[in-house]
N, C-alpha and C positions, 0 to 999 in steps of 0.2 A: 504493500499499500504506500501511496504518496503522501507527502507532508500536508499539514492544514492549510488551507486557503481562505482568505478573507474576503469580505463582499468587495472591497475595492478592486481586487484581482479577478473576481467573479463577473463584474461589469465588463472586463475586457474580453470575456470569453463568449457571452452572450448578447443578442440584439436587444437588450433591455436596459434601461437607465433609471436614474432617479429611484422613486418610490416602487417604480413596476419591476426592479428586480428584487425579486421576493425571498431570494436566498440569503442567508447571512453568513454562512461558512461552509466550505467543504471539509468534511471530517477527515475522509480517505478516500482513495480511488485507485483503481488498477485498470489494466486493459479492458476487464469486462464489466464492470460494475462502479458506482459511484455512492456515497453516502454524505448527505448535506444535513443541515440544521438551519431552521429558521424560527424567530419569535415575531415576525411580521404579522402573522394571524391576529395578534392583541393589539395593534396599532392603529387607532381610530382613524388614521389617514391612509390606511391600506386602499390603493385605488381601485381594488375589486369588491370593495363592501357595496351592498345594496341596502337602503333604508335602516343603515347603521349595523348592518350584520354581513359576515363574510360566509356565503354559503359553502358548503362541503364539495360543490361541484368544482371550486376552485382548488381544491387539492390537486386536480390533474394539471392545474398551471404550474403548480410547484413541482410536480414530476416531470413536467415538460421543460420547464427551465433546467432541473437536474440533468435531464439527457441532454439539453444544449450544452452545459456546462461540461459534461463528460466528454462530447464531441469536440469542443474546443480545447480540451486538454489533451486528449489523444491526438488531436492534430499539431498543437504545438509541440508534443514529445516528437514528432516526426518532423518538425521543422517547417511547418506549413500553418496557414490559418484557415480556420473551418468557416466556409461561408454560412450565412444566415439560413435558418429554417425555420418554420413554423409547424404548428400542431395540424395535422392532417386526418386523423382519426384515433378514436376510442373503442376498445372492444373489451367485453365481459368487464366493465367497470364498475365496482360494486363500492356502494356507499354505506358505512356502518356508523355514521353520525349524519346531521343534518347541517350542522354550522361547525365553523372552525374556530371562531373568535372566542368559545366560551372556555378553550383549554389552555390552562397556564403554563404546562409543561411545552417546553420547545417542539416543534414538529421536526420529526425526523424522516428524511426522504431519502429512499432507496430506489435506485432504478439499476437493472441488469440487462445488458444487452444481449438480445436474442438473434438479431440478423441487421446488417448494415451492408451497405454498398455506396456508389458514389452519389447516389441521387436521394436515399431515404434510409430510415433506420428505424428499428422495431425493438421497445423496451418493455420490460415488467417491472411496474412501479408500485410501491408501498409507502403509504403516507401514515404515521403514526404519532402519537404523542404519550409519552411514557410508556406504560405497557399494553395501551389500547391502540388497536388497528382502526384507523379512520376511513381509508379507502384504499383500493388497489385494483391495478387493471392494465391492459396493455396499451401503450401509447406509440402512435407512428408519429414520426417527424419527417416532411420533405424539404427539400431545399426550396427556397423562394427565389425565382429566376426574373432578370430584369423585365421581360417580355409580358409578365402577369400584370394587367392593367383591370380596373374595374370602371362601372358605368359612372355617369356624371348625373343621373337624374337624382334628386335630394327631395327631401321633406321639409321645408321652410317655414310654415305657420304654426308648427308645434301641435297640430291636430292629431287625436288618436281615433281614428274611425272606428265605429263599432263593429265588432266582429259579426260575420255574416256566413250562411251556409250557402255554399258553391259547389255543385256537383257532388253533393254528399259530403263535402269536407268542410270543415269550420276554418275560415280562414280571416285573418286580421292583418293590418299594416303596421310595421314598426320602424324605428329609425333610431342609430346610436348617434347621439349628439356629438360634435367635434369637441366639446369641453369635456367629455368624459374623462374622468381622473387617468384612466389606464392608457390612453392615447399618447400622450406626450412621451412616454417612457417605452412604448412598443414599437420597434423598428423607428427609433428617433429620426426624424426629418423627412419620413416616408411611412407615415402610420398606417397601420389596418387594424381593424376589430379583432381583438383575441377571440379566437374560437370558443373559450370559455364564457366570454361575455355574451356572444351569440347564444350558447346553451342556455345562460342563465337568463335570457331574455324569453326564450322558448318556455321554460318553465313557469315564468312571470305571466306569460300570455296564456298558456294552459291554465293557470289558477283564475286569471281573468275571465276566460270564456266559461269556465265552470262554475264560477262564482263561489269558489271556496279554495281553501289552500290545498296544496298536493304535496306530497312526500316522495321522493324519488329515492329508489332503492337500488337500481341498477341501470346503466347504459349497456343495453346488448351490443349495439354497433352503431356509431356516429362517425359520418365522414364528412369533413370541411372539404368542399370540392373547388372552392374558388375564394378569392379575397374579398372582404367587404370594406369599403371605405367610409370614414366618419361622413354622417350626414346623408348617407346613400339610403334610399327607401328600399325596404325589402318586405316581403309577405312571408307569414308563417301560416302553414297548413297543416291540420291535422284530421286523419282518417276518422270520420266518424264523430258522433257527440259524446261518447264516453267509453272508448276502446280500453281494453286492458289485455296486453300492453299497447302502449300509444306510440303510433308512427308519425313522423312529422318530415316537412320539406320546409326550407326556406329557400326563396326565389328573388333574386333582384333582377329586374327585368326579365330577360329570357334565360338568364343564367341560374343554375341551381348552385346555391353555396353552400349548404347544408342539408342533411338529410339523416334519419336514423330512428331507432327505436328505443324507447324508454320504458322501463318497468317501474310504475308507480302506482300509489293508492290515493285516493281522496280522504279527507278526514275533515269533519265539522269544528 
């Protein structure tokens, strides 16, 4: 295992700046795995908080950043610089908690490389606090290429259209504002909306559509198929009024930007 690495050095390894760099330190790493720690889940200024709380969905952003740090360290050890990558997929991702901010013990983020080539990598990630496992699942990271572009359509007047049924699907429109706290530090200078922020919006939309809270237990499979820009209008569609599990798709104009299946339950 290699020596301890602090936050300042982590920021040189991953495409995240400021408070969007969620990892505090790398405790140990080798060619196949990495172990990181963080206490940023308790920070009131954590850029991924929503309504004052940090959803456990964002455990997978911690995992993705650990994967990025591992890729950066491996590249540096080989005398190279790792190109930036972004979260492309989650599979068999299970949540054992609903929020992260209530845990006072530092988060421990473990990532083990299962596969890697020049374009993408797949890791098994585990996020825990003390002796409690909070989340685990398979994370896929792909390289971001300069040719990737997004639409320029946007939602400027702040409206929140009423969800409606279209061809048997519940559909609503959303937007991630340019002043969302995560954006300044996510690919600085060329920001895209983090995949976990899109997923958080999907869960919030589903709760709004059902008029009750929802509890996410597992992400069977989610793919992030293209980038989403700040202020870009996108639609979220769910298949049916109350299916279990729940399939969803997000589209920006004609582009599918995310789709997947969620295992969740409603509660009053």
